Structure formats: C-alpha cells, structure tokens
C-alpha positions in Angstrom: 25.2 90.9 28.8 23.5 88.2 30.9 20.5 88.3 28.6 22.7 87.7 25.5 24.4 84.8 27.2 21.1 83.2 28.1 19.9 83.7 24.5 23.1 82.2 23.2 22.9 79.3 25.6 19.3 78.6 24.5 20.2 78.9 20.8 23.1 76.4 21.4 20.8 74.1 23.2 18.2 74.1 20.4 20.9 73.5 17.8 22.3 70.6 19.8 18.9 69.1 20.4 18.1 69.4 16.7 21.3 67.8 15.8 20.7 65.0 18.2 17.2 64.4 16.8 18.5 64.5 13.3 21.1 61.9 14.3 18.5 59.7 15.9 16.3 59.9 12.8 19.3 59.0 10.6 20.2 56.1 12.8 16.7 54.8 12.7 16.6 55.1 8.9 20.0 53.6 8.4 20.0 50.3 6.5 23.1 49.1 8.2 21.4 47.5 11.2 18.4 45.2 11.9 16.6 44.5 15.1 16.5 40.9 16.2 18.0 37.7 14.8 18.3 36.9 11.1 17.7 33.3 10.0 18.5 32.3 6.5 16.6 29.2 5.3 16.2 27.4 2.0 17.9 25.6 -0.8 21.1 25.9 -2.8 20.2 29.4 -4.1 20.3 30.6 -0.5 23.2 28.4 0.6 25.4 29.8 -2.2 26.1 26.7 -4.4 28.0 28.0 -7.4 29.6 31.0 -5.5 32.6 29.0 -4.1 34.3 29.8 -0.8 32.2 27.1 1.0 32.3 26.9 4.8 34.0 23.6 5.6 31.7 22.9 8.6 28.6 23.1 6.3 29.6 19.9 4.5 27.3 18.9 1.7 25.0 21.9 2.4 27.7 24.0 0.7 27.0 27.2 2.5 29.2 29.9 1.0 30.7 33.0 2.5 29.7 34.7 -0.7 26.0 33.8 -0.5 23.6 36.7 -0.2 22.6 35.8 3.5 26.3 36.0 4.6 26.8 39.3 2.7 23.6 40.8 4.1 24.5 39.8 7.6 28.0 41.3 7.3 26.6 44.6 6.1 23.6 44.9 8.6 24.9 43.4 11.8 21.8 41.6 13.1 21.7 40.6 16.8 22.5 37.1 15.7 22.8 35.3 12.3 21.8 31.7 11.8 22.5 30.1 8.4 20.7 26.8 7.9 20.0 26.9 4.1 21.3 23.7 2.5 22.0 22.5 -1.1 19.3 20.2 -2.5 16.7 21.2 0.2 13.0 20.7 -0.5 10.1 21.9 1.5 10.2 18.8 3.7 13.9 19.3 4.4 13.3 22.9 5.5 10.6 21.7 7.9 12.6 18.8 9.2 16.0 20.3 9.7 16.2 24.1 9.2 13.7 25.8 11.6 15.6 25.2 14.9 17.0 28.8 15.2 13.5 30.4 14.8 11.9 32.0 17.8 10.4 35.1 19.3 13.7 36.9 19.0 13.8 36.4 15.2 13.4 39.7 13.4 14.1 38.6 9.8 13.8 35.4 7.8 14.9 34.7 4.3 13.9 31.6 2.3 14.2 30.1 -1.2 12.5 26.8 -1.7 10.3 25.0 -4.2 12.6 24.5 -7.2 13.8 21.1 -6.0 10.3 20.0 -5.2 9.3 20.7 -8.8 12.2 18.6 -10.1 14.5 21.3 -11.2 17.6 19.1 -11.5 15.8 16.5 -13.5 14.3 19.1 -15.8 17.7 20.5 -16.6 19.2 17.1 -17.1 16.4 16.1 -19.5 16.7 19.3 -21.4 20.5 19.2 -21.7 20.7 15.5 -22.8 17.5 14.8 -24.7 15.3 16.2 -27.5 13.2 19.3 -27.6 10.0 17.2 -27.2 11.4 15.3 -24.2 12.4 18.6 -22.6 9.0 20.2 -23.1 7.3 17.0 -21.8 9.4 17.0 -18.6 8.7 20.8 -18.1 5.0 20.2 -18.5 5.2 17.5 -15.7 7.0 20.0 -13.5 4.4 22.7 -14.2 1.6 20.3 -13.3 3.3 19.6 -10.0 3.6 23.4 -9.3 -0.1 23.8 -10.0 -1.4 20.8 -8.0 1.0 20.0 -5.2 3.6 22.7 -4.5 1.2 25.3 -3.1 0.2 22.9 -0.2 3.9 22.1 0.5 4.8 25.8 0.6 1.8 26.5 2.9 3.2 24.0 5.4 6.6 25.7 5.4 5.2 29.2 5.6 2.8 28.3 8.5 5.6 26.7 10.4 7.8 29.7 10.1 5.1 32.1 11.3 4.3 29.8 14.2 7.9 29.7 15.3 8.8 33.3 14.6 5.7 35.4 15.2 7.6 38.7 15.1 9.7 38.1 12.1 9.6 39.8 8.7 9.7 36.9 6.2 11.2 37.4 2.7 10.8 34.6 0.2 13.2 34.8 -2.7 12.3 33.6 -6.2 14.4 32.2 -9.0 15.9 34.0 -12.0 15.2 33.4 -15.7 18.1 31.3 -16.9 18.6 32.3 -20.5 18.8 35.4 -22.6 16.7 34.7 -25.7 17.2 35.8 -29.3 21.0 35.5 -29.1 23.4 33.1 -30.8 24.4 30.7 -28.1 25.9 27.2 -28.1 24.0 24.5 -26.3 20.3 24.3 -25.8 17.9 25.2 -28.6 15.9 28.4 -28.4 12.8 26.3 -27.9 14.3 24.7 -24.8 15.6 28.0 -23.5 12.3 29.7 -23.8 10.4 26.8 -22.2 12.8 26.8 -19.2 12.4 30.6 -18.8 8.6 30.2 -18.9 8.7 27.4 -16.4 10.8 29.6 -14.0 8.2 32.4 -14.4 5.4 29.9 -13.7 7.2 28.8 -10.5 7.8 32.3 -9.4 4.1 33.2 -9.9 3.0 30.2 -7.8 5.4 31.1 -5.0 4.5 34.7 -5.0 0.8 33.9 -4.7 1.4 31.7 -1.6 3.8 34.3 -0.1 1.2 37.0 -0.4 -1.6 34.9 1.1 0.6 34.3 4.1 1.4 38.0 4.5 5.1 37.6 3.7 7.2 39.5 1.2 8.3 38.1 -2.2 11.8 39.0 -3.4 11.8 38.9 -7.2 15.3 38.5 -8.6 14.4 38.5 -12.3 15.0 42.2 -12.7 18.4 42.2 -11.1 19.5 39.2 -13.3 18.3 40.8 -16.5 21.2 41.1 -18.8 23.2 38.5 -16.9 21.4 35.3 -17.9 23.2 32.5 -19.6 23.9 33.4 -23.3 24.1 37.1 -22.3 27.9 37.4 -22.5 28.0 38.5 -18.9 26.3 35.6 -17.2 25.8 35.5 -13.4 24.6 31.9 -13.7 26.7 28.8 -14.4 25.8 26.9 -17.5 26.6 23.2 -17.5 29.8 22.7 -15.6 31.0 19.2 -16.4 33.9 19.5 -14.0 31.5 20.3 -11.1 28.1 19.3 -12.2 26.4 20.4 -8.9 27.2 24.1 -9.7 25.4 24.0 -13.0 22.6 26.5 -13.3 23.4 28.1 -10.0 24.3 31.8 -9.4 28.0 32.7 -9.5 29.5 34.9 -6.7 28.5 37.8 -8.9 25.0 36.4 -9.1 24.8 36.3 -5.3 26.2 39.8 -4.7 24.7 41.5 -7.8 21.5 39.5 -8.3 20.2 38.1 -5.0 21.6 40.5 -2.5 20.1 43.7 -4.0 16.7 42.0 -4.5 16.7 40.9 -0.8 18.1 44.2 0.5 15.3 46.2 -1.2 12.6 44.4 0.8 14.3 43.1 3.9 
C-alpha cells in the first residue's frame, strides 16, 4: 500500500512538473509579451496619419490610436511604450527630436523614414496635377536622390539608434505599392501609376539594403497590401482627399491594422 502511494505520488509529481515545464515553454513562446521597452519612431506611416482617432496631445504629429505601434503595444504589453513618430518626419527630424526614449532598457524599436527625404509629397502633387512627362521627370529626380543621398542619411539614423539602444531589436518598415495596375480607374494614368509603384519599390530596395548592412530587420508591407492598393476596389490607402489633403496616399485604419501591423508582428 505504501509502495503504491509512493509510486502514485511520484507519478503525480512528474505530471505536475511536465505541465509546469510545458506552461513555461508556452509562456516563453507566446507572442503576447515583449521584454523591455518598445519605442516607435518615424514618419506619418508610423504615426498613423490617415487612420483617424488622433491623440490630441500629439498635435501636428498626428499620432493615432489606430496606428500599428499603438495596436502592437496594446496586444503585447511591453514594459513601457514610447510613441514619438511624427507626421512629415525626415531623417533629420528623427535624429533631432525622436530618439530621447531610447536606452539600454529598450528591447524593440520600429521605424519608417525616408519617403519624405525623397520628396514623396512633391512627387504625388506633381503627378496628380501635371502631365505624364512632368510626373516621370519628378520621379526620376527622387530616384536619383534615393541612390545618391538617402543611404547616408539612413546610416546616420540607424547608427544613432544602435548607439542609444544597444540591446534593441530594430525593425524598419517599408512603404506599400500605391496602385493596382491593369484596372479601370479614374484619376492618374496607367503610366503614372506604374512609375509611382516602381519608385516605391526602388525606395524599399534602398532602405532594405541599409537595414541589412546595419544588422536590423526590414518589414516589407507590400505583400500585406496586395489586393488593397488604390484602384483595387478594396483600398487600404487614401487616394487624393481634397477635404483633408494631408491624409492623401496614407494608410487607412484598415491599412494600419491589416497592412502594417501583420508585417511588423511577423518580424518584431
């Protein structure tokens, strides 16, 4: 009788230990928590312009409660969350005003920047208001900047992030293609739409190269936005919004939650 009780006790102990270990493994593998602070840097694609529900205290930076950094932080409960991304930010703005929260306790950093440096707003204005040839010429100027100047600007930002947050995983998000091609669509010509998409690909390639050279991770959003470009009939990007011009060509709330968030979550 005593022997059977001992065997039963040992069996129960082993089962309990196994369950505890399994629980520990599950907790470690769970995607619902992250060690350390999370700092979200960057431009309007990170701040959430176009998604609405802007945080009043963010002012002209237009940080949205529906932006992917806010959604990710709510789902993963980092030790602390710092949201400094700002509408219109260029690389110099990130360096000058967004890096304050970074430190040794930072475990994760997200960033999108480079589009404004390359003149994104002016490109789109030119392509909307002027001829095909003017659009293509302005795009070629932007591509030349991406080739000659942007890599050095990105290097400065990436180096500063690593210097300030030596323990962080750094994820740099790219930009979507803006138009679905081969469809009947009012507005820009097919020539303009294809040139804009190609320019976005060119920018993404340049960013991804610098990201890899710094040992960071590139979050490519083009796959998640496929089928949801402008002219798709289910767009996650605003076209020209004459009532709120600043939201034009930015992700909607669905673009943040369905496009940017999954792309970030896969690699964060």
